[in-house]
C-alpha positions as CSV (number, residue, x, y, z in Angstrom):
1,M,0.0,0.3,-0.1
2,G,1.9,3.9,-1.0
3,I,1.1,7.0,0.9
4,A,-1.2,9.6,-0.8
5,R,1.2,12.8,-1.8
6,Q,0.9,16.1,-1.7
7,K,2.6,18.5,-3.8
8,S,5.0,21.6,-2.3
9,P,7.4,24.1,-3.4
10,A,10.4,21.6,-2.0
11,G,8.6,18.6,-3.5
12,S,6.8,16.3,-2.4
13,V,4.9,15.8,2.0
14,P,3.4,13.2,2.4
15,T,0.1,12.6,4.1
16,V,-0.2,9.4,5.8
17,T,-3.5,7.4,7.1
18,A,-2.7,5.2,10.3
19,G,-3.9,2.3,8.2
20,E,-1.2,3.2,5.5
21,F,1.5,3.3,8.1
22,F,0.9,0.5,9.3
23,A,0.6,-1.8,6.5
24,Q,3.5,0.1,4.8
25,H,5.6,-1.1,8.3
26,E,3.8,-3.9,9.4
27,A,7.0,-6.2,8.8
28,A,9.1,-3.8,11.2
29,L,6.6,-3.4,14.0
30,Q,5.4,-6.7,14.1
31,G,1.8,-5.8,15.5
32,K,-2.0,-6.3,14.2
33,L,-5.3,-4.5,14.4
34,V,-7.2,-5.0,17.8
35,A,-9.7,-2.8,17.2
36,G,-10.9,0.6,15.5
37,H,-10.6,-0.3,11.8
38,A,-13.4,2.5,11.4
39,G,-10.5,4.8,11.9
40,L,-8.2,3.8,9.9
41,G,-7.8,7.0,7.5
42,R,-7.5,9.0,9.9
43,T,-4.1,10.9,9.6
44,I,-0.9,10.5,11.6
45,R,0.4,15.3,11.4
46,E,2.9,15.1,12.9
47,G,6.6,12.6,12.2
48,S,6.8,11.7,16.2
49,I,5.7,9.8,18.5
50,N,4.0,10.7,22.1
51,R,3.8,7.8,24.8
52,P,0.2,9.4,27.0
53,G,1.4,9.1,30.7
54,L,0.4,12.6,31.6
55,Q,-2.5,11.9,29.7
56,L,-3.8,9.4,31.4
57,S,-3.9,11.0,34.9
58,G,-6.0,13.4,33.4
59,Y,-3.7,16.1,32.5
60,L,-5.0,17.0,28.8
61,K,-3.4,20.5,28.6
62,N,-0.7,20.4,25.8
63,F,-1.7,16.9,24.6
64,A,-0.1,16.2,21.6
65,W,-2.5,14.7,20.3
66,Q,-2.0,14.5,16.3
67,R,1.1,11.8,16.8
68,V,1.5,8.5,17.0
69,Q,0.3,7.2,21.2
70,I,2.6,4.6,22.0
71,I,1.9,3.4,25.3
72,G,3.9,0.3,27.7
73,A,3.6,-2.1,30.7
74,G,3.7,1.2,32.8
75,E,1.2,3.0,31.6
76,T,-1.3,-0.5,31.5
77,S,-0.2,-1.4,34.8
78,Y,-1.7,2.7,35.7
79,L,-4.8,2.0,34.2
80,N,-5.6,-1.4,35.7
81,S,-4.9,0.0,39.4
82,L,-7.7,2.3,38.6
83,P,-11.2,1.3,39.5
84,P,-12.2,0.1,36.5
85,E,-14.7,3.3,35.4
86,E,-12.1,5.6,35.8
87,A,-9.7,3.7,34.0
88,R,-12.9,4.0,31.7
89,R,-13.5,7.4,31.2
90,R,-9.9,8.4,30.9
91,V,-9.2,6.2,28.0
92,R,-12.7,8.0,27.0
93,A,-10.8,11.4,26.8
94,I,-8.2,11.0,25.5
95,F,-10.1,9.0,22.3
96,L,-12.1,11.2,22.0
97,R,-8.8,14.2,21.0
98,N,-9.0,11.9,17.7
99,I,-5.6,10.7,17.6
100,P,-4.3,8.8,14.7
101,C,-4.1,5.5,16.7
102,L,-2.7,4.1,19.6
103,I,-0.6,0.9,19.7
104,V,0.1,-0.9,23.2
105,S,4.3,-3.1,23.4
106,R,5.3,-5.9,24.6
107,G,2.6,-8.0,22.7
108,I,0.6,-7.1,26.0
109,V,-3.2,-7.8,25.4
110,P,-4.9,-4.8,25.7
111,P,-7.8,-4.3,28.7
112,D,-11.4,-5.1,27.7
113,F,-12.0,-1.6,28.3
114,L,-9.0,-0.1,26.3
115,V,-11.0,-2.2,23.1
116,E,-14.2,-1.6,24.2
117,E,-13.7,2.3,23.7
118,A,-11.1,2.3,20.8
119,E,-14.4,0.1,18.7
120,A,-16.9,2.9,20.2
121,T,-14.7,6.3,19.1
122,G,-13.5,4.1,15.9
123,T,-9.8,4.7,16.7
124,P,-7.2,2.6,15.6
125,L,-6.1,0.1,18.2
126,F,-2.6,-2.0,17.2
127,S,-0.8,-4.4,19.6
128,S,3.0,-5.1,18.8
129,K,5.5,-7.8,20.3
130,L,7.8,-5.2,20.0
131,H,9.3,-4.0,23.7
132,T,8.6,-0.4,24.4
133,M,11.7,1.4,23.7
134,R,12.6,-0.8,20.5
135,L,9.1,0.0,19.3
136,I,9.4,4.0,19.7
137,N,12.8,3.8,18.0
138,T,10.3,1.6,15.3
139,V,8.2,4.1,14.8
140,T,10.1,6.6,15.0
141,I,12.6,5.8,11.9
142,C,9.7,4.8,9.9
143,L,8.0,8.1,10.2
144,E,10.6,10.0,9.7
145,M,11.5,8.3,6.2
146,D,7.5,8.8,5.9
147,F,7.5,12.2,6.8
148,A,10.7,13.5,4.4
149,P,10.1,15.9,1.7
150,R,10.4,13.5,-2.0
151,V,10.9,14.3,-5.4
152,N,11.4,12.0,-8.1
153,E,13.8,12.6,-10.1
154,Q,14.3,11.7,-14.2
155,G,17.9,9.2,-13.8
156,S,18.8,6.0,-12.8
157,M,21.2,5.2,-9.3
158,V,23.5,2.9,-8.5
159,D,25.7,2.4,-5.5
160,I,29.5,1.6,-6.8
161,Q,32.1,0.7,-3.8
162,G,29.9,2.5,-1.2
163,I,28.8,6.0,-3.8
164,G,25.7,6.9,-4.2
165,V,25.1,8.0,-8.1
166,L,22.6,9.6,-9.6
167,L,22.4,8.9,-13.2
168,K,20.5,12.0,-15.6
169,G,20.3,12.9,-19.1
170,A,18.2,13.7,-21.3
171,S,16.0,9.9,-22.6
172,G,17.6,7.7,-25.2
173,V,21.4,9.1,-24.0
174,G,22.3,5.8,-23.2
175,K,21.4,5.5,-19.0
176,S,20.0,2.3,-18.4
177,E,22.8,0.9,-20.9
178,C,25.7,2.6,-19.0
179,V,23.9,1.3,-15.6
180,L,23.7,-2.2,-16.8
181,S,27.8,-2.6,-17.6
182,L,27.9,-1.1,-14.2
183,V,26.0,-3.6,-12.5
184,A,27.7,-6.4,-15.1
185,R,30.8,-5.4,-13.5
186,G,29.6,-6.5,-9.9
187,Y,28.2,-3.5,-8.5
188,S,24.3,-2.3,-7.1
189,L,21.3,-1.0,-8.9
190,V,19.1,1.0,-6.8
191,A,16.7,2.5,-9.2
192,D,16.5,2.5,-13.6
193,D,14.6,5.3,-14.7
194,I,12.3,7.0,-12.4
195,T,14.4,7.5,-8.8
196,T,12.8,8.6,-5.6
197,I,14.7,11.2,-3.3
198,F,14.0,11.9,0.1
199,C,15.4,14.8,2.1
200,L,15.5,13.0,5.8
201,E,16.9,15.6,8.6
202,G,17.5,18.7,6.3
203,R,20.8,16.9,6.2
204,E,21.5,14.0,3.3
205,L,19.3,12.5,0.7
206,V,18.5,9.2,0.5
207,A,17.5,7.4,-2.9
208,R,15.0,4.3,-3.3
209,A,13.0,3.6,-6.8
210,P,9.5,3.8,-7.2
211,D,7.6,0.2,-5.7
212,I,6.5,-0.3,-8.8
213,S,10.0,-0.4,-11.0
214,R,12.0,-1.6,-8.2
215,F,14.3,-4.3,-9.4
216,Y,13.3,-4.2,-12.9
217,M,15.3,-2.1,-15.7
218,E,13.9,-1.3,-18.9
219,V,16.5,-2.1,-22.0
220,R,15.7,-0.6,-24.9
221,G,16.5,-3.2,-27.5
222,I,15.4,-5.7,-25.0
223,G,12.6,-5.0,-23.1
224,I,12.2,-4.7,-19.3
225,I,14.7,-7.2,-17.4
226,D,14.4,-8.4,-14.2
227,V,18.0,-7.6,-12.0
228,T,18.1,-9.7,-9.1
229,S,17.6,-13.0,-12.0
230,L,20.1,-12.4,-14.1
231,F,22.3,-11.1,-12.1
232,G,21.1,-12.0,-8.1
233,L,20.1,-10.2,-5.2
234,R,24.0,-8.4,-4.7
235,A,22.6,-6.5,-7.8
236,I,20.2,-4.8,-6.2
237,R,19.8,-2.6,-2.7
238,L,16.9,-1.4,-1.7
239,E,17.9,3.0,-0.7
240,K,21.2,4.5,-1.1
241,R,23.1,8.2,-0.1
242,V,23.3,10.5,-3.0
243,D,27.0,10.9,-2.7
244,L,27.4,12.4,-7.0
245,V,25.3,13.5,-9.6
246,A,26.5,12.0,-13.0
247,T,24.4,14.2,-16.3
248,L,25.3,12.4,-19.7
249,R,25.0,15.4,-21.5
250,E,26.3,15.1,-25.5
251,C,28.3,18.7,-26.4
252,A,27.6,20.7,-28.5
253,P,31.1,21.0,-31.1
254,G,33.6,23.7,-29.5
255,E,31.7,23.8,-26.7
256,E,33.9,24.8,-23.7
257,I,34.1,21.4,-21.1
258,E,36.0,20.7,-17.5
259,R,39.3,19.2,-18.1
260,V,41.5,20.1,-14.8
261,G,38.1,19.9,-12.4
262,L,39.9,21.9,-9.9
263,D,36.2,23.4,-9.4
264,Q,33.5,21.4,-8.4
265,A,30.6,21.6,-9.8
266,E,27.3,21.1,-7.4
267,C,23.6,21.1,-8.5
268,E,20.4,21.0,-5.9
269,I,18.3,18.8,-4.7
270,L,15.6,19.1,-2.3
271,N,17.5,22.5,-0.7
272,I,20.5,19.8,-0.4
273,R,24.0,20.8,-2.4
274,V,25.7,17.9,-4.3
275,P,28.8,17.5,-6.4
276,H,28.0,17.2,-10.1
277,V,29.9,15.7,-13.3
278,I,28.8,16.0,-16.8
279,I,30.5,13.4,-18.7
280,P,30.2,14.7,-22.9
281,I,29.1,11.3,-25.2
282,R,31.2,10.6,-27.8
283,P,31.1,7.4,-30.3
284,G,33.2,5.3,-28.5
285,R,33.6,6.5,-25.3
286,D,33.3,4.1,-21.9
287,L,30.8,5.6,-20.4
288,A,30.2,2.9,-17.5
289,T,34.5,3.5,-16.7
290,L,33.9,7.1,-16.9
291,V,30.7,7.0,-14.5
292,E,33.1,4.3,-12.3
293,V,35.8,6.4,-12.2
294,A,34.1,9.8,-11.7
295,A,32.4,7.8,-8.2
296,L,35.7,6.7,-6.9
297,D,37.3,10.4,-7.3
298,Q,34.5,11.1,-5.7
299,K,34.8,9.0,-3.1
300,L,38.9,9.8,-2.8
301,R,37.6,13.7,-2.6
302,A,35.8,12.4,1.0
303,M,38.6,11.1,2.3
304,G,40.4,14.2,1.6
305,H,42.6,13.5,-1.0
306,N,41.7,16.0,-4.5
307,A,43.9,15.1,-7.5
308,A,43.4,18.2,-9.3
309,Q,44.1,20.5,-6.1
310,E,47.3,18.4,-6.1
311,F,48.2,18.5,-9.3
312,N,47.7,22.3,-9.4
313,N,49.5,23.0,-6.6
314,K,52.7,20.6,-7.6
315,L,52.2,22.9,-10.5
316,T,52.2,26.4,-8.9
317,K,55.6,25.3,-7.1
318,L,57.0,24.6,-10.6
319,T,56.2,27.9,-12.2
320,K,57.7,29.5,-8.3
321,K,60.8,28.1,-9.5
322,R,61.2,29.6,-12.1
């Protein structure tokens, strides 16, 4: 099940419902729906969680009701210590705030009054086998990805020795063929043709393939191929940080092309600056090798080794001697 998206100037921001969130991350959450099926369409409005300890004690001021609510052994033990009608009243007060959902951790069987109130108010009530802190961490990570700004980029993504390269270029320029050559050399495909890029915490970009095209590539003259069937699981990576953008481009005669690489160009994706190289297309050029070298050079730059700068320093010293 996918997550709906609303467009924004910086890309797209998702709208996540309780039902979509749980279906998307069911395996990671290790849980099941206990009650409140009618409310699965409720929207999660904030990408974080809340433990309603104060709210269960009756203090509802500044209640972060827009978030996923999580309770564990402490909260359920406290509720069971209260007179049944008082416990029911406090739970109902929380549910009437229209919270997106409530998850009970540690595989605890929710008390009957909790199940009944969830069903009566249409509040999705889930039970998870995960211990409370692990559940909090898992839900937080899942929400971080679901709420991250994202954009679909026309381009293919490949992992070359730990460097995530987004390969761009006009349609038919040979992006998929170049990536196919890289995969055949032992590198990993992330996405072909269309790449979904997420901005996490405003500091790094992570790329994934759209669900429908994951594991597949379109190769002109051959058609759709299943990369895992042909090259094995090692040829696929589900997600990768974007470290470099490489654009394949047909350059006009006489057009100035970077020869030294002293000043590294950059491009902007979701307000994040990413190193960018333009690789000219010429008959007979091995594009896969050029992209591979560009990725390895970027890896060296990240480690503090800049060949262009070192060459320039040597040239400067030689000039001064003369």
